[in-house]
C-alpha positions as CSV (number, residue, x, y, z in Angstrom):
1,M,0.1,0.1,0.0
2,G,1.5,3.5,-0.9
3,I,0.0,6.4,0.8
4,L,0.5,9.1,-1.7
5,F,-0.8,12.3,-0.1
6,Y,-3.1,13.1,3.3
7,K,-4.6,16.4,3.8
8,Y,-8.1,18.2,3.9
9,L,-9.8,21.5,2.9
10,S,-12.7,23.3,3.7
11,S,-15.3,24.3,1.4
12,D,-19.0,25.2,2.0
13,K,-18.4,24.4,5.7
14,T,-17.3,20.6,5.4
15,V,-13.8,19.4,6.2
16,Y,-12.6,16.9,3.8
17,V,-9.8,14.6,4.8
18,R,-8.3,13.2,1.7
19,V,-6.1,9.8,1.6
20,A,-4.9,8.7,-1.5
21,S,-3.3,5.6,-2.4
22,C,-2.2,3.7,-5.3
23,C,-1.7,0.0,-6.7
24,G,-0.2,-1.0,-10.1
25,R,-3.4,-1.2,-11.8
26,C,-5.4,1.8,-10.3
27,N,-5.4,4.5,-8.1
28,R,-8.1,5.4,-5.7
29,L,-9.0,8.6,-3.7
30,I,-10.7,7.9,-0.3
31,V,-12.8,11.0,0.8
32,L,-14.0,11.3,4.3
33,R,-16.3,14.3,5.3
34,F,-16.8,16.1,8.4
35,K,-19.1,19.0,9.4
36,S,-16.7,20.3,12.0
37,L,-13.5,19.9,13.8
38,T,-15.0,20.0,17.4
39,S,-15.3,16.0,17.4
40,C,-12.6,14.5,19.6
41,T,-12.3,10.9,18.0
42,R,-13.8,9.3,14.8
43,H,-13.2,5.8,13.9
44,L,-14.2,4.8,10.4
45,K,-13.9,1.4,8.2
46,L,-13.4,2.4,4.6
47,F,-14.0,-0.2,2.2
48,Q,-12.2,0.3,-1.0
49,N,-12.4,-2.2,-4.0
50,C,-9.0,-2.7,-5.7
51,H,-7.1,-5.1,-7.8
52,A,-4.5,-6.0,-5.1
53,K,-6.4,-8.0,-2.3
54,P,-4.2,-7.3,0.6
55,F,-5.3,-3.5,0.1
56,E,-9.0,-4.4,0.8
57,L,-9.6,-3.0,4.1
58,L,-8.5,0.2,5.7
59,T,-9.2,1.1,9.5
60,V,-8.6,5.1,10.1
61,K,-8.6,6.6,13.3
62,L,-8.8,10.4,13.0
63,N,-8.6,12.8,15.8
64,F,-9.2,16.5,15.9
65,P,-7.7,18.1,18.8
66,L,-8.2,21.8,19.6
67,F,-5.0,23.3,18.1
68,G,-3.9,20.5,15.3
69,L,-5.1,17.6,13.3
70,T,-3.6,14.3,13.9
71,G,-4.5,11.2,11.5
72,Y,-3.9,7.3,12.1
73,M,-3.9,4.9,9.6
74,Y,-3.2,1.2,10.0
75,N,-3.4,-1.7,7.3
76,K,-1.7,-5.1,6.7
77,L,0.9,-3.8,4.3
78,T,2.5,-0.6,6.3
79,K,3.6,0.5,9.7
80,P,0.9,3.0,11.3
81,F,1.8,6.4,10.4
82,R,0.8,9.6,12.2
83,I,0.7,13.4,10.9
84,K,-0.1,16.2,12.9
85,V,-0.6,20.0,11.4
86,L,-1.1,23.2,13.2
87,L,-4.2,25.1,12.8
88,P,-2.5,28.0,11.2
89,V,-1.1,26.1,8.4
90,I,-4.4,24.3,7.8
91,F,-6.1,27.9,7.6
92,L,-3.1,28.7,5.4
93,T,-3.7,25.7,2.8
94,T,-7.7,26.1,3.4
95,V,-9.4,27.6,0.6
96,F,-13.2,29.1,1.7
97,I,-14.8,29.6,-1.8
98,P,-18.2,31.6,-1.0
99,G,-21.3,30.6,-3.2
100,S,-20.6,28.2,-6.2
101,A,-16.8,27.8,-6.8
102,Q,-17.4,27.2,-10.8
103,D,-19.5,30.6,-11.2
104,S,-16.3,32.8,-9.3
105,L,-13.8,31.3,-11.2
106,S,-15.5,31.2,-14.7
107,K,-16.3,34.9,-14.5
108,K,-12.7,35.5,-14.6
109,L,-12.2,33.1,-18.0
110,F,-14.1,33.1,-21.0
111,V,-15.9,29.8,-20.9
112,I,-18.4,28.8,-23.4
113,K,-21.5,27.0,-21.7
114,D,-23.7,27.4,-24.3
115,V,-23.8,25.0,-27.3
116,K,-25.1,27.5,-29.7
117,E,-21.8,30.0,-28.7
118,Y,-19.9,27.0,-29.6
119,L,-21.1,26.4,-33.0
120,K,-20.8,30.0,-33.8
121,T,-17.1,29.5,-33.2
122,A,-16.8,26.3,-34.8
123,N,-18.8,27.7,-38.1
124,S,-16.3,30.7,-38.4
125,D,-12.9,28.2,-37.6
126,P,-13.6,24.5,-38.7
127,G,-10.6,23.6,-36.7
128,K,-12.5,24.4,-33.6
129,R,-15.0,21.8,-34.2
130,M,-15.2,18.8,-31.8
131,I,-15.0,15.4,-33.3
132,E,-16.2,12.5,-31.7
133,L,-12.9,10.3,-31.7
134,S,-13.8,6.7,-33.0
135,S,-15.6,8.4,-36.2
136,K,-12.2,9.5,-36.9
137,V,-10.0,6.9,-35.6
138,P,-10.7,3.3,-36.9
139,R,-10.2,0.8,-34.1
140,L,-9.8,3.3,-31.1
141,V,-10.8,1.7,-28.1
142,Y,-12.3,3.9,-25.4
143,D,-11.9,3.3,-21.4
144,L,-13.2,6.4,-20.2
145,R,-12.4,6.0,-16.5
146,Y,-14.3,9.3,-15.5
147,S,-17.5,7.9,-16.6
148,T,-16.9,4.9,-13.6
149,R,-15.4,4.8,-10.2
150,E,-12.3,3.3,-11.9
151,N,-10.0,6.2,-11.3
152,F,-8.0,8.2,-8.6
153,M,-11.3,10.2,-7.2
154,N,-13.2,6.7,-6.8
155,L,-16.2,8.7,-8.1
156,E,-18.3,8.9,-11.3
157,M,-17.2,12.5,-12.5
158,Y,-19.0,12.6,-15.9
159,T,-22.8,12.1,-15.0
160,P,-24.7,11.1,-17.0
161,A,-21.8,8.9,-18.0
162,T,-20.6,9.1,-21.4
163,A,-19.5,6.3,-24.2
164,V,-17.5,8.5,-26.3
165,S,-15.6,11.4,-26.1
166,F,-14.2,14.6,-28.4
167,L,-11.4,16.4,-29.6
168,R,-10.7,19.6,-31.4
169,T,-10.4,19.0,-35.1
170,P,-6.6,19.4,-35.3
171,A,-6.1,17.0,-32.5
172,A,-8.3,14.6,-34.0
173,E,-6.9,14.4,-37.0
174,A,-3.4,14.0,-35.5
175,L,-4.5,11.1,-33.2
176,S,-5.7,9.6,-36.4
177,N,-2.3,9.8,-38.0
178,V,-0.8,8.1,-34.9
179,Q,-3.4,5.2,-35.1
180,K,-2.4,5.1,-38.9
181,E,1.1,4.4,-38.2
182,L,0.7,2.3,-35.2
183,S,-1.5,0.3,-36.6
184,A,0.8,-1.1,-39.1
185,A,2.5,-3.0,-36.3
186,G,-0.7,-4.3,-34.9
187,I,-0.8,-1.8,-32.3
188,G,-3.4,0.9,-31.4
189,V,-4.5,3.5,-28.9
190,K,-6.7,3.1,-25.8
191,V,-8.4,6.3,-24.8
192,F,-8.8,7.1,-21.2
193,D,-10.0,10.4,-21.2
194,A,-9.9,13.4,-23.7
195,Y,-12.2,16.4,-23.9
196,R,-13.5,17.4,-20.3
197,P,-16.1,20.0,-19.3
198,Y,-14.7,23.0,-17.6
199,S,-17.3,22.2,-14.9
200,V,-15.5,18.8,-13.8
201,T,-12.3,20.7,-13.7
202,V,-13.3,22.7,-11.0
203,K,-14.8,19.5,-9.0
204,F,-11.5,18.1,-9.3
205,W,-9.9,21.3,-8.3
206,E,-12.1,21.4,-5.1
207,L,-11.3,17.7,-3.7
208,V,-7.4,18.0,-4.7
209,K,-5.7,21.4,-5.0
210,D,-2.5,20.2,-6.3
211,E,-1.7,21.4,-9.6
212,R,0.9,18.2,-10.0
213,Y,-2.3,16.1,-10.7
214,V,-5.1,18.3,-12.0
215,A,-5.5,21.4,-13.4
216,N,-6.3,25.1,-11.9
217,P,-9.2,25.8,-13.1
218,A,-8.4,29.6,-12.9
219,R,-6.7,28.9,-16.1
220,G,-9.0,26.0,-17.3
221,S,-6.9,22.7,-18.9
222,G,-5.8,21.5,-22.3
223,H,-8.8,19.2,-21.7
224,N,-11.2,21.5,-21.5
225,R,-10.0,22.9,-24.8
226,G,-10.5,19.9,-26.5
227,I,-6.6,19.7,-27.3
228,A,-5.3,17.4,-24.6
229,I,-5.9,13.5,-24.4
230,D,-5.0,10.5,-21.8
231,L,-4.0,7.3,-23.6
232,T,-2.2,4.1,-23.4
233,L,-1.1,1.6,-26.4
234,I,-2.9,-1.9,-27.1
235,N,-2.4,-4.8,-29.0
236,L,-4.9,-4.8,-31.8
237,N,-5.1,-8.3,-31.9
238,N,-6.4,-9.0,-28.3
239,L,-7.1,-5.4,-27.0
240,S,-4.6,-5.9,-24.1
241,E,-2.8,-3.2,-22.9
242,L,1.2,-2.7,-23.7
243,P,3.0,-2.8,-20.1
244,M,3.7,0.8,-19.2
245,G,5.0,0.4,-15.6
246,T,2.1,2.0,-14.0
247,G,-1.6,2.3,-14.2
248,F,-3.4,5.6,-15.4
249,D,-3.7,8.5,-12.9
250,N,-0.6,7.2,-10.8
251,F,1.0,9.9,-9.1
252,S,4.1,8.4,-7.9
253,D,7.0,9.5,-9.9
254,T,7.5,6.1,-11.7
255,A,5.0,7.5,-14.2
256,H,7.2,10.5,-15.1
257,H,8.9,10.1,-18.3
258,S,12.3,10.7,-16.4
259,F,11.9,7.5,-14.5
260,V,13.9,5.1,-16.1
261,A,14.5,2.2,-13.3
262,L,11.9,0.1,-15.6
263,P,12.2,-2.9,-17.6
264,A,13.3,-2.6,-21.1
265,D,10.1,-3.4,-22.7
266,I,8.4,-0.8,-20.5
267,L,10.8,2.0,-21.6
268,K,10.6,0.8,-24.8
269,N,6.6,1.0,-24.9
270,R,6.4,4.7,-23.6
271,K,9.2,5.3,-26.0
272,L,7.0,4.7,-28.8
273,L,3.8,6.4,-27.7
274,R,5.9,9.3,-27.0
275,T,7.9,9.3,-30.2
276,T,4.7,8.8,-32.5
277,M,2.8,11.3,-30.6
278,E,5.4,13.8,-31.1
279,K,6.0,13.1,-34.6
280,Y,2.1,14.1,-35.2
281,G,2.4,17.3,-33.2
282,F,1.6,16.6,-29.6
283,K,3.7,17.4,-26.8
284,A,4.3,15.3,-23.9
285,L,3.5,16.2,-20.0
286,E,6.6,15.1,-17.8
287,T,4.8,13.9,-15.0
288,E,2.6,11.5,-16.6
289,W,3.5,9.0,-19.6
290,W,-0.3,8.9,-20.9
291,H,-0.8,12.7,-21.3
292,Y,-0.5,14.6,-24.5
293,F,-1.3,17.9,-25.8
294,L,-1.3,20.1,-28.5
295,P,0.9,23.2,-28.3
296,E,-0.5,26.8,-28.6
297,G,-3.8,25.3,-27.2
298,N,-4.9,29.2,-25.8
299,R,-6.4,29.9,-29.6
300,F,-9.4,27.3,-28.6
301,E,-11.7,28.2,-26.0
302,I,-12.5,26.8,-22.9
303,L,-15.8,24.9,-22.7
304,D,-18.1,23.7,-20.5
305,I,-20.6,21.8,-23.1
306,S,-22.1,18.3,-21.9
307,F,-21.4,15.3,-23.6
308,Q,-24.7,14.8,-24.7
309,E,-25.1,18.3,-26.2
310,L,-22.0,17.6,-28.2
311,I,-22.9,13.9,-29.5
312,K,-26.2,15.3,-30.6
313,E,-24.3,18.1,-32.8
314,A,-21.7,15.6,-34.0
315,S,-24.4,13.1,-35.4
316,K,-25.7,16.3,-37.6
317,H,-22.5,16.0,-39.5
318,K,-22.1,12.5,-40.1
């Protein structure tokens, strides 16, 4: 069991205690919510489905003394650990957002929320049209983790769930070229995430205020602009994933491109993905082997349009 971080924030008068953990195939975020800091001792049993069986049951004792926060976690694989944070530090790292966080942030950005406004930009600039990926990329496989609970949040972030995703036209065309080249060797791509509505980025930020792992909604993200994608390589014969050393959304340094203490076949697979993606114009994110984006993404507006609306519009252009 690997404990990656342990911290909390207050928002809407709720205290969130977060414990992130990771196994070789998935990451899960456990979120505990308490209404105040006045409770002396809390005992909870957290059940977490994970691919690693010894990982199953965690028992957590949380103690909130007057001037600090102390947490204990026990499990079968690690020794107990204890973290204490003084309240002055807590309040310095806590963000209180009155009203709707999404509204206050989006006021500082130009965010397109109306599908008609999006269509105006797409009609004036065809490169801004959002393309459903499987319509452009033959044999593409979807595994959209945020439509399920199989992600580091352990929450379904896309509600209602979507079975397809989108990228702007230049990104979709570049991905098509990537797939075409890889398929000659019997390899294809599996997509974990592509377009992400801005409101979902706000939800991510409310739970995990760490720019190493989630985009700051004050600036928006490449996913919100439709020019970023999270993906891996698969064997087209049996659709099995090629080994990459970690699962998707793994927050350890093992997921970094610079981490080379890995078997030769894994390094080869990462290199193949990176060189092919970069050949067709994508750029890599150093800390995540699965994340790629088109440069100069600011020419594309931030979108907060539902998948259902995009699907409806895409069906009109088939």
